[in-house]
C-alpha positions as CSV (number, residue, x, y, z in Angstrom):
1,X,-0.7,16.0,-10.3
2,X,-1.7,13.9,-13.4
3,X,-1.6,10.2,-13.5
4,X,-0.8,8.2,-16.7
5,X,-3.8,6.2,-17.8
6,X,-2.9,2.7,-18.1
7,X,-2.7,1.0,-21.4
8,X,-3.7,-2.5,-22.7
9,X,-1.0,-5.0,-23.8
10,X,-1.7,-8.7,-24.5
11,X,1.1,-11.4,-23.6
12,X,1.0,-15.1,-24.2
13,X,2.3,-17.5,-21.9
14,X,2.1,-21.2,-22.2
15,X,-0.3,-20.8,-25.3
16,X,-2.7,-18.7,-23.3
17,X,-3.2,-15.0,-23.8
18,X,-3.3,-12.4,-20.8
19,X,-4.7,-9.1,-21.4
20,X,-2.6,-6.5,-19.1
21,X,-3.0,-3.0,-18.1
22,X,0.5,-1.3,-17.8
23,X,1.9,2.1,-17.7
24,X,2.3,3.9,-21.0
25,X,5.7,3.1,-22.3
26,X,6.0,-0.3,-20.5
27,X,4.3,-2.4,-23.1
28,X,7.5,-3.6,-25.0
29,X,9.0,-4.2,-21.5
30,X,6.2,-6.1,-20.4
31,X,6.0,-8.3,-23.6
32,X,9.7,-8.9,-23.1
33,X,9.2,-10.2,-19.5
34,X,6.3,-12.4,-20.5
35,X,8.4,-13.9,-23.1
36,X,11.3,-14.5,-20.6
37,X,8.6,-16.3,-18.2
38,X,7.1,-18.2,-21.1
39,X,10.6,-19.5,-21.9
40,X,11.4,-20.5,-18.3
41,X,8.0,-22.3,-18.0
42,X,8.5,-24.2,-21.3
43,X,12.1,-25.3,-20.2
44,X,10.5,-26.6,-16.8
45,X,7.5,-28.2,-18.5
46,X,10.0,-30.2,-20.6
47,X,12.0,-31.3,-17.7
48,X,9.0,-32.1,-15.7
49,X,6.2,-33.1,-18.1
50,X,4.2,-35.1,-15.8
51,X,3.7,-32.1,-13.4
52,X,0.8,-29.7,-14.0
53,X,1.2,-26.2,-15.2
54,X,0.6,-24.7,-11.8
55,X,3.5,-26.6,-10.3
56,X,5.7,-25.2,-13.1
57,X,4.5,-21.7,-12.5
58,X,5.1,-22.1,-8.6
59,X,8.5,-23.6,-9.3
60,X,9.5,-20.9,-11.9
61,X,8.1,-18.2,-9.4
62,X,10.4,-19.7,-6.7
63,X,13.3,-19.8,-9.0
64,X,12.8,-15.9,-10.0
65,X,12.3,-15.0,-6.4
66,X,15.5,-16.8,-5.6
67,X,17.4,-14.7,-8.4
68,X,15.9,-11.4,-7.2
69,X,17.1,-11.8,-3.7
70,X,20.5,-13.1,-4.7
71,X,20.7,-9.7,-7.0
72,X,19.5,-7.6,-4.0
73,X,22.1,-9.4,-1.8
74,X,24.8,-8.6,-4.3
75,X,23.6,-5.0,-4.7
76,X,23.8,-4.6,-1.0
77,X,27.1,-5.9,-0.9
78,X,28.3,-3.7,-3.7
79,X,26.7,-0.6,-2.0
80,X,28.2,-1.5,1.2
81,X,31.8,-1.8,-0.6
82,X,31.3,1.3,-2.5
83,X,30.6,3.2,0.7
84,X,33.8,2.1,2.5
85,X,36.0,2.7,-0.6
86,X,34.5,6.0,-1.3
87,X,35.1,7.0,2.5
88,X,38.8,5.8,2.2
89,X,39.2,7.9,-1.1
90,X,37.8,11.0,0.8
91,X,40.2,10.3,3.6
92,X,43.0,10.0,1.1
93,X,42.0,13.3,-0.5
94,X,41.7,15.0,2.7
95,X,45.0,13.8,4.0
96,X,46.7,15.1,0.6
97,X,44.9,18.4,0.7
98,X,45.8,18.8,4.4
99,X,49.5,17.9,3.9
100,X,50.1,21.2,1.8
101,X,51.6,24.3,3.5
102,X,48.7,24.4,6.0
103,X,47.1,27.6,4.3
104,X,44.0,26.8,2.8
105,X,42.2,29.6,1.2
106,X,39.9,30.4,-1.6
107,X,42.0,33.4,-3.0
108,X,43.4,33.2,-6.3
109,X,47.0,33.2,-7.0
110,X,47.4,36.9,-6.5
111,X,46.3,36.4,-2.7
112,X,43.0,38.4,-3.1
């Protein structure tokens, strides 16, 4: 079993560079995420200029955690709804298939 060797990527958040090691192929995604974090931090810094950047970082981390938990809750809700609706659909299909002439065979139209 081979493991991919992490590659280096440099991101910039609040005018500070951070060298990171990521899985090969994740470089662009990591840079994209870092840009989103930077954007959120800058927006909060404008709203609360008297607070230190560490406070901004904690507040943004809490906002992102809240969004994550809300997304997970929505995913769980949708998954449960999908399971209920698919079970209902299976019941309907079985009902329709079972309402035929009562003979269920795998034989072709010629009976054999």
